[in-house]
C-alpha positions as CSV (number, residue, x, y, z in Angstrom):
1,M,1.8,74.3,-92.0
2,A,5.2,76.1,-91.3
3,M,3.5,78.0,-88.7
4,A,1.8,75.3,-87.0
5,M,5.1,73.2,-86.8
6,A,6.9,76.5,-85.1
7,I,4.2,76.7,-82.6
8,Q,4.5,73.0,-81.7
9,G,8.3,73.4,-81.5
10,R,7.8,76.2,-79.0
11,K,5.5,74.0,-77.1
12,M,7.9,71.2,-76.9
13,R,10.9,73.5,-75.8
14,I,8.6,75.0,-73.0
15,Y,7.6,71.1,-71.9
16,G,11.3,70.3,-71.9
17,V,12.2,73.1,-69.5
18,M,9.0,71.9,-67.3
19,I,10.6,68.4,-67.2
20,M,14.0,69.8,-65.9
21,L,12.2,71.9,-63.1
22,L,10.1,69.1,-62.4
23,S,12.9,66.4,-62.3
24,C,14.6,68.7,-59.4
25,F,11.3,68.6,-57.9
26,A,11.3,64.9,-58.1
27,F,15.0,64.5,-56.9
28,R,13.9,66.4,-53.6
29,I,11.0,64.0,-53.3
30,C,13.1,61.1,-53.7
31,S,15.6,62.1,-51.1
32,S,12.9,63.2,-48.6
33,S,9.9,60.9,-49.0
34,D,9.0,57.4,-47.5
35,A,9.7,55.6,-50.6
36,I,11.4,52.2,-49.7
37,F,13.0,51.8,-53.2
38,Y,13.4,53.9,-55.8
39,E,15.6,53.8,-59.1
40,S,15.5,56.5,-61.6
41,F,18.7,55.2,-63.8
42,E,20.0,58.7,-64.1
43,D,23.5,57.3,-62.9
44,S,25.2,54.2,-64.2
45,F,23.6,50.8,-63.2
46,E,27.0,49.0,-63.1
47,G,27.7,47.6,-59.9
48,R,24.2,48.5,-58.3
49,W,22.4,46.2,-60.7
50,I,23.8,42.7,-61.3
51,V,23.5,41.2,-64.9
52,S,22.9,37.7,-65.3
53,E,26.0,35.4,-66.5
54,K,24.0,32.4,-67.1
55,D,24.7,31.6,-71.0
56,D,21.3,32.0,-72.2
57,Y,21.2,35.7,-71.2
58,N,23.2,37.3,-73.9
59,G,21.0,40.6,-74.5
60,V,22.9,43.6,-73.7
61,W,21.5,46.2,-71.3
62,K,22.3,49.9,-71.9
63,L,21.9,53.1,-69.9
64,S,20.0,55.2,-72.7
65,K,18.2,58.5,-73.0
66,S,14.4,58.4,-73.5
67,E,13.9,59.2,-77.3
68,G,13.1,63.0,-77.2
69,H,14.2,63.7,-73.6
70,D,17.1,64.0,-71.4
71,D,15.8,61.4,-69.2
72,H,17.7,58.3,-68.9
73,G,16.5,54.6,-68.5
74,L,17.6,51.0,-68.9
75,L,17.6,49.9,-72.3
76,V,16.8,46.7,-74.1
77,S,19.2,47.2,-76.8
78,E,19.1,44.3,-79.1
79,K,16.3,42.0,-80.9
80,A,15.6,38.5,-80.4
81,R,17.4,38.1,-77.0
82,K,17.1,36.7,-73.4
83,Y,17.5,39.5,-70.9
84,A,18.4,39.1,-67.1
85,I,19.4,42.0,-64.7
86,V,18.7,42.0,-60.7
87,K,18.9,44.6,-57.6
88,E,19.1,43.0,-54.3
89,L,17.4,45.2,-51.6
90,D,19.2,46.5,-48.6
91,Q,16.9,44.4,-46.7
92,N,13.8,42.1,-47.1
93,L,10.7,44.0,-47.6
94,A,7.7,42.4,-45.9
95,L,4.2,42.9,-47.6
96,K,1.9,41.6,-44.8
97,D,-0.6,44.1,-43.2
98,K,0.4,47.3,-44.9
99,T,-0.4,49.0,-48.1
100,I,2.4,48.4,-50.6
101,A,2.6,50.2,-54.3
102,L,4.7,48.7,-56.8
103,Q,5.4,51.0,-59.8
104,F,7.4,51.6,-62.5
105,E,7.5,53.1,-66.2
106,V,8.0,51.3,-69.7
107,R,8.3,52.9,-72.9
108,L,8.2,50.7,-76.1
109,Q,9.7,53.0,-78.5
110,N,9.7,50.5,-81.4
111,G,6.5,48.9,-80.4
112,L,5.9,45.4,-78.9
113,E,5.0,42.7,-81.3
114,C,6.4,39.6,-79.1
115,G,7.8,40.0,-75.8
116,G,7.9,40.9,-72.3
117,A,8.5,43.9,-70.2
118,Y,7.6,43.2,-66.9
119,L,9.4,42.9,-63.6
120,K,9.8,40.1,-60.9
121,Y,9.9,40.7,-57.3
122,L,12.1,37.9,-56.1
123,R,11.6,36.3,-52.6
124,P,14.6,35.5,-50.5
125,Q,16.5,32.9,-52.4
126,D,18.3,29.6,-51.2
127,A,21.6,29.8,-49.3
128,G,24.3,30.1,-51.9
129,W,22.4,31.9,-54.4
130,K,24.2,34.7,-56.2
131,A,22.8,37.6,-58.1
132,K,24.8,36.9,-61.3
133,E,22.9,33.4,-61.3
134,F,19.6,35.2,-61.7
135,D,17.6,33.3,-64.3
136,N,13.9,32.2,-65.0
137,E,14.1,29.5,-62.4
138,S,14.7,32.1,-59.2
139,P,11.6,32.2,-57.1
140,Y,9.7,35.4,-57.0
141,S,6.9,36.7,-55.0
142,I,4.9,38.8,-57.4
143,M,5.4,39.3,-61.3
144,F,3.9,42.4,-62.9
145,G,4.0,44.3,-66.0
146,P,3.4,43.9,-70.0
147,D,3.4,40.9,-71.8
148,K,2.5,40.8,-75.5
149,C,2.7,38.1,-78.2
150,G,0.0,36.2,-80.6
151,S,-3.2,36.0,-78.7
152,T,-1.2,37.1,-75.5
153,N,-1.8,40.7,-74.6
154,K,-2.2,41.5,-70.9
155,L,-0.6,43.2,-68.2
156,H,0.6,40.2,-66.2
157,F,-0.1,40.1,-62.3
158,I,0.9,36.7,-61.0
159,L,1.2,35.9,-57.0
160,K,3.4,32.9,-56.0
161,H,1.6,31.9,-52.7
162,K,2.8,29.0,-50.3
163,N,0.3,26.4,-49.6
164,P,0.4,26.1,-45.8
165,K,-0.6,22.4,-45.7
166,N,1.8,21.0,-48.4
167,G,4.5,23.8,-48.5
168,E,4.2,24.1,-52.3
169,Y,4.3,27.3,-54.0
170,V,1.6,27.9,-56.5
171,E,1.2,30.5,-59.1
172,H,-2.1,32.4,-59.1
173,H,-2.8,34.5,-62.1
174,L,-5.1,37.7,-62.0
175,K,-8.1,36.6,-64.4
176,N,-8.8,39.1,-67.2
177,P,-6.0,41.5,-66.7
178,P,-5.7,44.9,-68.4
179,S,-4.6,45.1,-72.5
180,V,-0.9,46.6,-72.9
181,P,-1.3,50.3,-74.6
182,S,-0.4,49.8,-78.1
183,D,1.3,53.2,-78.8
184,K,5.1,54.1,-78.3
185,L,4.6,56.6,-75.4
186,T,6.1,56.1,-72.0
187,H,3.3,54.5,-69.7
188,V,3.4,54.0,-66.1
189,Y,2.3,50.7,-64.2
190,T,0.9,50.5,-60.7
191,A,0.1,47.7,-58.7
192,L,-1.4,48.7,-55.4
193,L,-1.9,45.8,-52.8
194,T,-3.9,46.9,-49.5
195,P,-4.2,45.3,-46.1
196,D,-8.1,44.3,-46.7
197,N,-6.8,41.9,-49.4
198,E,-7.4,44.2,-52.6
199,L,-5.5,44.6,-55.5
200,R,-5.9,47.6,-57.8
201,I,-4.1,48.0,-61.2
202,L,-3.3,51.3,-62.4
203,V,-2.0,52.3,-66.1
204,D,-1.1,56.0,-66.2
205,G,-2.9,56.6,-62.8
206,E,-6.2,55.2,-64.1
207,E,-7.6,52.3,-62.5
208,K,-8.1,49.5,-65.0
209,K,-8.6,46.7,-62.9
210,K,-9.8,45.7,-59.1
211,A,-9.5,42.6,-57.5
212,N,-9.7,40.5,-54.2
213,F,-6.9,38.1,-53.4
214,L,-9.1,35.6,-51.7
215,S,-11.8,35.8,-54.6
216,P,-12.0,32.8,-56.7
217,E,-13.7,35.0,-59.2
218,D,-10.4,37.0,-59.5
219,F,-7.5,34.5,-59.7
220,E,-6.7,31.3,-61.4
221,P,-6.4,29.1,-59.6
222,P,-7.9,30.3,-56.4
223,L,-5.7,31.3,-53.6
224,I,-7.9,29.2,-51.1
225,P,-8.4,25.7,-52.6
226,A,-11.6,23.7,-53.0
227,K,-12.9,21.8,-49.7
228,T,-13.4,18.9,-51.8
229,I,-11.8,17.1,-54.8
230,P,-12.7,14.2,-57.0
231,D,-11.3,11.0,-55.9
232,P,-8.3,10.2,-57.7
233,N,-8.7,6.6,-56.8
234,D,-12.4,6.0,-57.7
235,K,-12.8,4.2,-60.8
236,K,-16.0,3.8,-62.9
237,P,-17.5,0.3,-62.7
238,E,-17.3,-2.0,-65.7
239,D,-21.4,-2.2,-65.7
240,W,-22.0,1.5,-65.9
241,D,-24.0,2.5,-68.8
242,E,-23.8,6.1,-69.7
243,R,-25.8,5.8,-73.1
244,E,-29.5,7.9,-72.3
245,K,-30.5,6.6,-75.8
246,I,-30.1,3.2,-77.4
247,P,-31.4,1.7,-80.9
248,D,-34.8,-0.1,-80.5
249,S,-33.6,-4.0,-80.8
250,D,-37.3,-4.9,-81.9
251,A,-37.3,-2.4,-84.8
252,V,-37.7,-3.9,-88.2
253,K,-36.8,-2.3,-91.5
254,P,-40.0,-1.5,-93.6
255,D,-40.4,-3.8,-96.7
256,D,-40.6,-0.7,-98.8
257,W,-37.5,0.8,-97.5
258,D,-34.8,1.1,-100.5
259,E,-31.5,1.8,-99.5
260,D,-29.8,1.6,-102.8
261,A,-32.3,4.5,-104.2
262,P,-30.0,7.4,-105.5
263,M,-30.4,10.9,-103.6
264,E,-31.2,12.5,-107.1
265,I,-32.5,11.7,-110.5
266,V,-32.6,13.0,-113.9
267,D,-35.5,15.5,-114.4
268,E,-37.2,13.8,-117.2
269,E,-39.8,17.0,-117.6
270,A,-37.0,19.5,-117.7
271,V,-36.7,21.5,-121.2
272,K,-34.0,22.8,-122.9
273,P,-34.1,26.5,-122.9
274,E,-34.7,28.6,-126.0
275,G,-31.6,30.2,-127.3
276,W,-29.1,27.7,-126.0
277,L,-26.0,27.4,-128.0
278,D,-25.3,23.8,-128.7
279,D,-22.3,24.3,-131.0
280,E,-20.5,26.9,-128.8
281,P,-18.2,25.8,-126.2
282,E,-18.2,27.5,-123.0
283,E,-14.1,28.5,-123.3
284,I,-12.1,29.5,-126.3
285,N,-8.4,30.0,-126.8
286,D,-7.4,33.6,-125.9
287,P,-7.1,35.5,-129.4
288,E,-4.8,37.7,-127.9
289,A,-2.4,35.4,-126.3
290,A,1.0,34.7,-128.0
291,K,3.4,31.9,-127.7
292,P,6.3,33.3,-125.4
293,E,9.7,33.9,-127.2
294,D,11.7,31.7,-124.9
295,W,9.2,28.8,-125.1
296,D,11.0,25.6,-126.1
297,D,8.9,23.1,-127.5
298,E,11.1,20.0,-126.8
299,E,11.8,21.5,-123.0
300,D,8.3,22.8,-122.3
301,G,6.0,20.8,-124.3
302,E,3.6,21.7,-127.1
303,W,2.3,25.4,-126.2
304,E,-1.2,25.6,-125.7
305,A,-3.2,29.2,-125.6
306,P,-4.8,29.9,-122.2
307,K,-8.5,29.7,-122.2
308,I,-11.2,32.4,-121.7
309,D,-14.7,32.3,-121.2
310,N,-16.6,32.3,-124.5
311,P,-18.2,36.0,-125.2
312,K,-20.9,34.4,-127.2
313,C,-22.1,32.4,-124.2
314,E,-22.5,35.7,-122.3
315,A,-26.2,36.8,-123.9
316,A,-27.2,33.1,-124.4
317,P,-28.7,30.8,-121.5
318,G,-25.9,28.2,-122.0
319,C,-23.4,26.8,-124.2
320,G,-22.3,23.4,-125.2
321,E,-24.0,20.0,-125.1
322,W,-27.6,20.4,-122.9
323,K,-28.2,17.8,-120.4
324,R,-31.2,17.4,-118.2
325,P,-30.5,18.5,-114.8
326,L,-30.8,16.3,-111.4
327,K,-33.6,16.7,-109.2
328,K,-34.3,15.3,-105.6
329,N,-35.4,11.7,-105.8
330,P,-38.7,11.2,-103.9
331,A,-37.9,7.6,-103.2
332,Y,-34.6,8.4,-101.5
333,K,-34.5,7.3,-97.9
334,G,-30.8,6.3,-97.3
335,K,-29.5,3.9,-95.0
336,W,-32.0,2.3,-92.7
337,H,-31.2,2.8,-88.8
338,A,-33.4,1.3,-86.0
339,P,-35.1,4.2,-84.1
340,L,-33.7,5.1,-80.8
341,I,-35.5,4.5,-77.4
342,D,-35.0,5.4,-73.7
343,N,-32.3,3.0,-72.7
344,P,-33.6,1.3,-69.2
345,N,-30.0,0.9,-67.9
346,Y,-29.1,4.4,-68.2
347,K,-27.2,5.6,-65.2
348,G,-26.0,9.1,-65.9
349,I,-22.9,10.4,-66.9
350,W,-20.4,9.1,-64.1
351,K,-17.9,11.0,-62.3
352,P,-15.7,10.2,-59.3
353,Q,-16.9,10.8,-55.8
354,D,-15.8,13.8,-54.0
355,I,-13.2,13.5,-51.1
356,P,-12.0,16.2,-48.8
357,N,-9.1,18.1,-50.4
358,P,-5.9,17.2,-48.1
359,D,-4.7,20.4,-49.4
360,F,-7.4,22.6,-48.3
361,F,-6.8,25.6,-46.1
362,E,-8.5,28.8,-45.1
363,I,-6.8,32.1,-44.3
364,E,-8.1,35.7,-43.6
365,K,-5.1,37.4,-45.3
366,P,-2.7,36.3,-48.0
367,D,0.6,34.8,-46.9
368,F,2.7,37.3,-48.9
369,E,6.4,36.5,-49.2
370,P,8.9,39.3,-48.7
371,I,10.6,41.2,-51.5
372,A,14.5,40.5,-51.4
373,A,15.4,42.0,-54.9
374,I,13.6,43.2,-58.0
375,G,14.9,41.7,-61.3
376,I,13.9,42.0,-64.7
377,E,14.3,38.5,-66.8
378,I,12.4,38.5,-70.4
379,W,12.8,37.2,-73.8
380,T,11.7,39.5,-76.8
381,M,11.7,40.0,-80.3
382,Q,11.7,43.8,-79.7
383,D,14.5,46.2,-79.0
384,G,14.0,49.8,-77.7
385,I,12.3,48.6,-74.4
386,L,13.2,51.4,-71.8
387,F,12.7,50.8,-68.1
388,D,12.5,53.7,-65.8
389,N,11.5,55.2,-62.5
390,I,11.0,51.8,-60.4
391,L,9.3,52.4,-57.4
392,I,8.2,50.7,-53.9
393,T,6.5,52.5,-51.3
394,G,4.0,52.2,-48.6
395,D,2.1,55.3,-49.4
396,E,-0.2,55.5,-52.6
397,K,0.1,59.1,-52.2
398,V,3.9,59.0,-52.9
399,A,3.5,56.7,-56.0
400,E,1.1,59.2,-57.4
401,S,3.3,62.3,-56.6
402,Y,6.1,60.2,-58.6
403,R,3.9,59.7,-61.6
404,Q,3.0,63.8,-61.4
405,S,6.5,64.8,-61.3
406,A,8.7,62.2,-62.9
407,W,6.0,60.3,-65.8
408,K,3.6,62.8,-66.5
409,P,5.7,65.6,-67.9
410,K,7.5,63.1,-70.4
411,F,4.3,61.6,-71.4
412,E,2.6,65.3,-72.1
413,V,5.8,66.0,-74.4
414,E,5.3,62.7,-76.2
415,K,1.7,63.4,-76.9
416,E,2.4,66.6,-78.3
417,K,5.1,65.3,-80.5
418,Q,2.7,62.6,-81.5
419,K,0.1,65.3,-82.4
420,A,2.5,67.2,-84.4
421,E,3.4,64.3,-86.6
422,E,-0.1,63.5,-86.9
423,A,-0.8,67.1,-88.1
424,A,2.2,66.9,-90.5
425,A,0.7,63.5,-91.9
426,G,-2.5,65.6,-92.8
427,L,-4.7,64.0,-90.1
428,S,-7.3,66.1,-88.7
429,D,-6.8,66.8,-84.9
430,G,-10.6,66.2,-84.1
431,L,-10.9,63.2,-86.3
432,S,-7.6,61.7,-84.5
433,D,-8.8,62.6,-81.0
434,F,-12.4,61.2,-81.6
435,Q,-10.7,58.1,-82.7
436,K,-8.6,57.7,-79.7
437,K,-11.6,58.1,-77.4
438,I,-13.3,55.4,-79.4
439,F,-10.3,52.9,-79.2
440,D,-9.7,53.5,-75.5
441,I,-13.5,52.4,-75.1
442,L,-13.1,49.5,-77.4
443,Y,-10.1,48.4,-75.0
444,K,-12.1,48.7,-71.8
445,I,-14.8,46.7,-73.5
446,A,-12.1,44.2,-74.2
447,D,-11.6,43.6,-70.7
448,L,-15.1,42.8,-69.9
449,P,-15.0,39.4,-68.2
450,F,-17.8,38.0,-70.2
451,L,-15.7,38.4,-73.4
452,S,-12.6,36.8,-71.8
453,S,-12.5,34.1,-74.3
454,Y,-12.7,36.4,-77.2
455,H,-10.3,39.1,-75.8
456,P,-7.0,38.1,-78.2
457,K,-9.4,38.2,-81.1
458,I,-10.8,41.9,-79.9
459,I,-7.6,43.1,-79.1
460,D,-6.4,42.2,-82.6
461,L,-9.3,44.0,-84.2
462,I,-8.5,47.0,-82.1
463,E,-4.8,47.2,-82.9
464,K,-5.5,46.7,-86.7
465,G,-8.0,49.5,-86.5
466,E,-5.4,52.0,-84.7
467,K,-2.9,51.3,-87.6
468,Q,-5.7,51.7,-90.3
469,P,-8.0,54.7,-89.0
470,N,-9.9,54.7,-92.1
471,F,-11.4,51.3,-91.0
472,T,-12.7,52.7,-87.7
473,I,-16.3,52.1,-88.2
474,G,-15.5,48.6,-89.9
475,I,-14.0,47.6,-86.6
476,L,-16.7,49.0,-84.5
477,V,-19.2,46.6,-86.4
478,S,-16.8,43.5,-86.2
479,I,-16.4,43.9,-82.2
480,L,-20.3,44.5,-82.2
481,V,-21.0,41.3,-84.0
482,V,-18.6,39.4,-81.6
483,I,-20.3,41.1,-78.6
484,L,-23.8,40.0,-79.9
485,T,-22.6,36.6,-80.7
486,V,-21.4,36.1,-77.0
487,L,-24.6,37.5,-75.6
488,F,-26.8,35.2,-77.8
489,R,-24.9,32.3,-76.6
490,I,-25.1,33.4,-72.9
491,L,-28.9,33.8,-73.4
492,F,-29.6,30.7,-75.7
493,G,-27.0,28.3,-74.5
494,G,-24.2,26.5,-76.9
495,K,-23.3,23.2,-77.7
496,K,-22.8,20.8,-75.1
497,Q,-19.3,19.8,-74.1
498,P,-18.6,16.0,-73.8
499,V,-18.1,15.2,-70.4
500,V,-14.9,13.1,-69.2
501,S,-14.5,11.3,-66.2
502,N,-11.7,12.1,-64.0
503,S,-10.0,8.6,-64.4
504,E,-9.4,9.8,-68.0
505,T,-8.0,13.3,-67.2
506,S,-5.1,14.8,-65.3
507,I,-5.2,18.0,-63.4
508,G,-3.0,20.5,-65.1
509,A,-0.3,22.1,-63.3
510,P,-0.3,25.9,-62.6
511,E,1.3,27.9,-65.5
512,S,5.2,27.9,-64.6
513,S,7.2,30.9,-64.6
514,N,9.2,29.4,-67.5
515,S,6.1,30.1,-69.7
516,Q,5.4,33.6,-68.9
517,V,7.4,35.0,-71.4
518,S,4.9,34.3,-74.4
519,G,7.6,35.2,-77.1
520,K,9.3,31.9,-75.8
521,E,6.7,30.0,-78.2
522,K,7.5,32.0,-81.0
523,E,11.2,31.4,-80.5
524,D,10.3,27.7,-80.4
525,E,8.6,28.0,-83.6
526,D,11.0,30.0,-85.4
527,E,13.5,27.3,-84.7
528,K,11.4,24.6,-85.8
529,G,10.6,26.3,-89.0
530,V,14.3,26.7,-90.3
531,D,14.6,23.6,-93.0
532,A,18.3,22.4,-93.1
533,D,17.7,21.1,-96.6
534,A,17.2,23.7,-99.5
535,A,14.0,23.5,-101.5
536,P,14.7,22.2,-104.9
537,P,14.6,24.6,-108.1
538,R,11.4,25.0,-109.7
539,R,10.8,23.0,-112.9
540,R,9.0,25.1,-115.8
541,P,5.6,23.7,-116.6
542,T,4.9,21.6,-119.5
543,R,1.4,22.2,-119.9
544,R,-1.0,24.9,-119.9
545,E,-2.4,25.5,-116.5
546,D,-6.2,25.5,-116.8
């Protein structure tokens, strides 16, 4: 074991040298490439990045080394805090008619149970806006990055797009986004926007999601609104009958129908089983129980020994007084109801008439707002979140070169350290690698569109399996059951949902930026869960608990 650890130590030192060499190489790339924006956080961020002075944002940002590296990053240093910091670009960046790569690294050094770790790419703000006033109300063009809390576990991508008809900005959320890696390693997230309306999401350089900005299947709500909408002024006529079946008014209850007959009656043909112990109770006092020394009869009441199952009844068919069992009453019919017949006045389920959508428009390309600043505005229950190597470039190959030079060497060192720790804990490398492959496949399965409704449950199962590797087979079986259940419902249909007319419903507004930090819901619940009144002391029991 000692030799294995020594070998691992030499490997890590070699990787450390590689990082230093590649970091120098990366610096030369930074100074000579066509990167539009790059932040490595190797120097102090003070004066270049502006920390919000709003009262709610009291989380302290720090420049810190990534654990096990000499590489620095921007650190979320405290738990259960709101954080906001922004960097204004030298000039606005247009996103139209060009390829743009948005990329950054995040290391969740203490994991992520509830909170966000995403970036906001802000559009030009209103006149008079100041960077120190940055908060969750500051308008953005794109929001991208990890967010996890409760049932939420996704790599957010949200586009705020302006409707040219009414001038309103609408948040369009990527459907079925990838999940957030659950380990504590450094990961690099890339969003590629191309001139042909394509969006590609990469995690560690591997494509996890491809979408089209104009496809109604890829964004919710779709960028292009529906041509028609239900008329909000159309009302259901008072005489509209939606009942498909009605009771037969001519039906008469049969004369022999007894509504008072009981459902069950005593079985008069039943015979007491041979060997039944009539004189033995089902329970007896526990002969080994003793009255507690501190029991006070005046305060606690008369002490009674706890009951246990009568051992004499175990071999017998039964104990105590025998009674004839009940059986189903053949004369039972229950309450009489008139049979249903087709409703001659049935007109179907009412719905309002469709009218042309006044906000409908058609476009060949999204009208992206330019990027004027990059901000991090999050609420999180976790500390130890480290942001690094924030990049904007117009060349996909440049983004790849940064991944290879700035991210990959760190990631390899962290993986080697993780393997060494697993080996020291007695885990088999072969088994560990096999399980990781299995879990990687499961994460891909969880991202399948037809499982979107069950995505949080599947992710929860996978994460529990990663923490308890001995249950890998059980996790696989559980997820297989979920998949088969969904397929069964798709093939054979499910329970019909009631149809509600538009006059009784309201169209929900798109999810606002205020709700993006799923951890905020957790914060509110915690505040409500604090009881100002202390709970009264528990009184000692006065009777034996049966």
